[in-house]
C-alpha positions as CSV (number, residue, x, y, z in Angstrom):
1,M,166.6,65.4,137.4
2,K,163.4,66.6,139.1
3,S,165.3,68.7,141.5
4,F,167.2,70.6,138.8
5,S,164.0,71.0,136.8
6,A,162.3,72.6,139.8
7,I,165.1,75.1,140.1
8,A,165.1,75.8,136.4
9,A,161.3,76.3,136.4
10,A,161.6,78.8,139.2
11,C,164.3,80.7,137.3
12,V,162.2,81.2,134.1
13,L,159.4,82.8,136.0
14,G,161.0,86.2,135.3
15,V,162.4,89.1,137.3
16,V,159.2,90.2,139.0
17,C,158.2,86.7,140.0
18,S,161.7,85.9,141.2
19,E,161.6,88.9,143.6
20,L,158.3,87.6,145.0
21,L,159.7,84.0,145.3
22,C,162.9,85.2,147.0
23,H,160.8,86.6,149.8
24,S,158.6,83.6,150.1
25,A,159.4,81.4,153.0
26,S,157.8,78.3,151.5
27,F,159.8,78.7,148.3
28,R,163.0,79.1,150.3
29,E,162.2,76.1,152.4
30,L,161.6,74.0,149.2
31,L,164.8,75.3,147.6
32,G,166.8,74.4,150.7
33,R,165.6,70.8,150.6
34,V,166.2,70.6,146.8
35,A,169.8,71.8,147.3
36,G,170.3,69.4,150.2
37,R,170.8,72.3,152.7
38,G,168.1,71.2,155.2
39,H,165.2,73.3,156.6
40,L,165.1,77.1,156.3
41,V,165.8,78.8,159.6
42,A,166.0,82.5,158.7
43,I,165.7,84.9,155.8
44,T,167.9,88.0,155.9
45,N,168.4,90.7,153.2
46,G,167.0,88.3,150.6
47,R,169.3,85.5,151.7
48,G,168.2,82.2,153.2
49,F,170.0,80.5,156.1
50,Y,169.6,76.7,156.3
51,E,170.5,73.9,158.7
52,S,173.7,73.2,156.8
53,D,174.9,76.8,157.4
54,L,174.6,76.2,161.2
55,A,176.5,72.9,160.8
56,V,179.4,74.7,159.1
57,H,179.4,77.4,161.8
58,E,178.9,75.2,164.9
59,A,179.6,77.9,167.5
60,I,177.4,80.5,165.7
61,S,173.7,80.9,166.4
62,V,171.1,81.7,163.7
63,S,170.7,85.3,165.1
64,D,174.5,85.7,164.9
65,L,174.4,84.8,161.2
66,V,171.5,87.2,160.7
67,V,173.3,90.0,162.4
68,A,176.5,89.4,160.3
69,E,174.5,89.4,157.1
70,N,172.6,92.6,157.9
71,L,175.8,94.3,159.2
72,D,177.4,93.4,155.8
73,R,174.4,95.1,154.1
74,V,174.3,98.3,156.1
75,S,178.0,98.8,155.9
76,S,178.4,98.1,152.2
77,E,178.8,101.8,151.3
78,E,181.7,102.3,153.7
79,K,185.0,103.3,152.0
80,I,188.1,101.5,153.2
81,D,191.6,102.9,152.9
82,P,193.5,100.4,150.7
83,A,196.6,100.8,152.9
84,R,194.6,99.7,155.9
85,L,193.3,96.7,154.0
86,D,196.9,95.8,152.9
87,H,198.0,96.1,156.5
88,E,195.3,93.7,157.8
89,L,196.0,91.2,155.0
90,S,199.7,91.2,156.1
91,F,198.6,90.0,159.5
92,Y,196.8,87.0,157.9
93,R,200.0,86.2,155.9
94,A,202.2,86.5,159.0
95,E,200.1,83.9,160.8
96,F,201.4,81.2,158.3
97,G,205.0,82.1,158.5
98,D,205.8,82.0,154.7
99,E,204.0,82.6,151.4
100,T,203.9,78.9,150.4
101,T,202.1,77.9,153.6
102,F,199.8,80.8,153.2
103,T,199.0,79.9,149.6
104,H,198.3,76.2,150.5
105,A,196.0,77.3,153.4
106,L,194.0,79.5,151.0
107,R,193.6,76.7,148.5
108,A,192.5,74.3,151.3
109,S,189.9,76.8,152.4
110,G,188.6,77.2,148.8
111,L,189.6,80.8,148.8
112,S,191.6,83.0,146.4
113,L,193.7,85.9,147.5
114,A,191.0,88.2,146.0
115,S,188.2,86.5,147.9
116,L,190.1,86.7,151.2
117,R,190.8,90.3,150.5
118,E,187.1,91.0,150.0
119,K,186.2,89.1,153.2
120,I,188.7,91.3,155.1
121,A,187.4,94.4,153.5
122,G,183.9,93.4,154.6
123,Q,185.1,93.0,158.2
124,L,186.7,96.4,158.0
125,R,183.6,98.1,156.5
126,A,181.5,96.6,159.3
127,L,183.9,97.8,162.0
128,Q,184.1,101.2,160.5
129,W,180.3,101.5,160.3
130,L,180.0,100.4,164.0
131,E,182.6,102.9,165.1
132,K,180.6,105.7,163.4
133,Q,177.5,104.7,165.2
134,I,179.3,104.7,168.5
135,T,181.1,108.0,168.0
136,A,177.9,109.6,166.9
137,E,176.6,109.2,170.5
138,P,177.2,112.1,173.0
139,A,180.6,112.1,174.8
140,I,180.8,111.1,178.4
141,S,180.0,114.2,180.5
142,D,181.8,115.4,183.6
143,Q,178.4,115.1,185.4
144,A,178.2,111.4,184.6
145,C,181.8,110.9,185.7
146,R,181.1,112.7,189.0
147,K,178.0,110.7,189.6
148,F,179.9,107.5,189.2
149,Y,182.6,108.7,191.5
150,D,180.2,109.8,194.2
151,T,178.2,106.5,194.1
152,H,181.3,104.3,194.1
153,V,183.7,106.0,196.5
154,D,184.9,102.7,197.9
155,L,186.4,101.9,194.5
156,F,188.8,104.9,194.9
157,Q,190.0,104.0,198.4
158,Q,193.7,103.2,197.7
159,P,195.4,100.9,200.2
160,A,198.9,101.4,201.5
161,R,201.5,100.7,198.8
162,F,205.1,99.6,199.0
163,R,207.9,99.8,196.5
164,V,210.7,97.3,196.7
165,S,213.7,96.0,194.7
166,H,214.4,92.3,194.8
167,I,216.7,89.5,193.8
168,F,214.8,86.4,192.7
169,L,216.0,82.8,192.1
170,A,213.2,80.6,190.7
171,A,212.4,77.4,192.7
172,H,208.7,76.4,192.3
173,S,207.2,73.3,193.9
174,E,208.2,71.0,191.0
175,T,211.8,72.0,191.0
176,P,214.1,69.0,191.6
177,P,215.5,68.9,195.1
178,E,219.1,69.2,194.0
179,D,218.2,72.4,192.1
180,V,216.4,73.8,195.1
181,A,219.5,73.2,197.2
182,A,221.7,74.9,194.7
183,K,219.4,78.0,194.5
184,A,219.2,78.1,198.4
185,K,223.0,78.2,198.5
186,A,223.2,80.8,195.7
187,I,220.7,83.2,197.4
188,E,222.7,82.9,200.7
189,A,225.9,83.9,198.8
190,L,224.1,86.9,197.3
191,A,222.8,87.9,200.8
192,V,226.4,87.9,202.1
193,R,227.4,90.2,199.2
194,V,224.5,92.6,200.0
195,A,225.5,92.6,203.7
196,G,229.1,93.4,202.6
197,G,228.0,96.6,201.0
198,E,227.3,95.7,197.4
199,P,224.2,97.5,196.1
200,L,221.2,95.2,195.8
201,S,220.3,96.9,192.5
202,N,223.7,95.8,191.0
203,L,223.3,92.2,192.1
204,A,219.7,92.1,190.8
205,A,220.9,93.2,187.4
206,E,223.6,90.5,187.6
207,A,221.9,87.5,189.0
208,S,218.1,87.9,189.4
209,E,216.0,85.4,187.4
210,D,213.0,87.7,187.3
211,E,213.6,88.9,183.8
212,A,210.9,91.6,184.0
213,S,212.4,93.4,186.9
214,K,216.0,92.5,186.2
215,V,216.2,95.1,183.4
216,R,215.0,97.7,186.0
217,R,217.8,96.5,188.5
218,G,215.2,94.7,190.6
219,D,212.7,97.4,190.9
220,L,209.1,96.1,191.3
221,G,207.4,99.5,191.5
222,F,204.6,100.3,193.8
223,F,202.1,97.5,194.8
224,S,199.5,96.7,197.5
225,A,198.8,93.5,199.3
226,A,196.3,92.4,196.7
227,R,199.0,92.2,193.9
228,M,201.6,90.0,195.7
229,P,201.7,86.5,197.1
230,P,200.8,86.6,200.8
231,E,204.1,85.1,201.9
232,F,206.0,87.7,199.9
233,F,204.0,90.6,201.2
234,A,204.3,89.4,204.8
235,E,208.1,89.8,204.5
236,V,207.8,93.3,202.9
237,E,205.6,94.5,205.7
238,K,208.3,93.7,208.3
239,L,210.8,96.1,206.7
240,R,211.5,99.8,207.2
241,V,212.4,102.0,204.3
242,N,215.9,101.2,203.0
243,E,216.0,98.0,205.0
244,T,216.9,94.7,203.3
245,S,215.4,91.4,204.2
246,K,217.2,88.2,204.8
247,P,216.7,85.5,202.1
248,F,213.3,83.9,202.2
249,R,211.3,81.5,200.1
250,S,207.9,81.9,198.5
251,H,206.0,79.3,196.5
252,L,207.8,80.8,193.4
253,G,211.3,80.7,194.7
254,F,213.9,82.5,196.7
255,H,214.0,86.3,197.4
256,I,216.0,89.1,198.9
257,V,213.9,92.3,199.0
258,Q,214.8,95.9,199.9
259,L,212.0,98.3,200.8
260,T,212.7,101.6,199.0
261,E,209.5,103.7,199.4
262,T,206.0,103.6,200.9
263,K,202.7,105.4,200.3
264,P,200.0,105.6,203.0
265,P,196.3,104.7,202.3
266,R,194.4,107.5,200.6
267,L,191.2,108.4,198.8
268,V,192.0,109.1,195.1
269,P,190.5,112.6,194.4
270,F,188.0,112.9,191.6
271,E,190.2,115.1,189.4
272,E,192.8,112.3,189.4
273,A,190.3,109.6,188.7
274,R,188.3,111.4,186.1
275,G,190.2,110.0,183.1
276,E,189.9,106.4,184.2
277,I,186.2,106.8,185.0
278,S,185.6,108.4,181.6
279,G,187.4,105.6,179.9
280,A,185.5,102.9,181.8
281,L,182.1,104.6,181.1
282,A,182.9,105.0,177.5
283,N,183.8,101.3,177.2
284,E,180.6,100.4,178.9
285,R,178.6,102.6,176.5
286,R,180.3,100.9,173.5
287,V,179.1,97.6,174.8
288,Q,175.6,98.9,175.2
289,I,175.5,100.6,171.8
290,T,176.9,97.5,170.1
291,A,174.3,95.3,171.8
292,R,171.5,97.7,170.9
293,L,172.7,97.7,167.2
294,A,172.9,93.9,167.2
295,G,169.3,93.8,168.5
296,K,168.1,96.0,165.8
297,L,170.0,94.1,163.1
298,T,168.4,90.9,164.4
299,T,164.8,91.9,165.0
300,A,164.4,94.1,161.9
301,Y,165.1,91.4,159.4
302,Y,164.8,88.2,161.4
303,F,162.5,85.4,160.4
304,R,161.9,81.9,161.8
305,P,159.3,79.6,160.2
306,N,157.0,77.6,162.4
């Protein structure tokens, strides 16, 4: 009874005194103990965070909770398009497969549809506010892009690239021996058909087990040594344009490859690289701006008692 009396006594002090008490660390510490929430660890925007809050959010630090609370405050005036909110809510529903499962999950979490909708709206307001802070910064200049290019020329040295089409039959290290033997026999039969004049592209569309390239009739596009298994690339390097390999095995399975085109090493010119550089610098700036904003949202309202 004493605990509830203490809370009641605090409430009857009046509006002015309540404002003072809400900003008093000692009062918040006492209130946290009375409510069984543990020691006060931070005050943000008039809200206290206690040890129990950290227990609920095991992977979240005190400063993360503070940033989230302050971000919610500064973004509270953002206007969210209802259609966007409905769209986001539909993703949450889809995660549960059907409406019944979704409803049960809501109840188990102690949420109503309205409260979930408001939580999502809060997230969208925060993201919208952050996006406005980021886009308010000056655009990445050509000068900045050029400076990056000139000081990182090695990044734009493009190695020799090869384009091949292939037929692939899967046989990784854990494939049963009898299946490996069957795949070896099948790839030899396909090689005979290629040698007999059947286009490799037709056979790839018919029999290849690489589903990604099968729809392109075996075409793997251009690649360099860094993008392919060494044993596969070693066989490609032996070929001349329009030449087809004999069947060989990599750690993934059996292959027949046909070299269709090559490109020599070259330095990618600045004009060609400008778009990629601008995008990379813009992403880096977004990270920096977000970190700076997070720092401000932490230090401006952060409090940790002794």
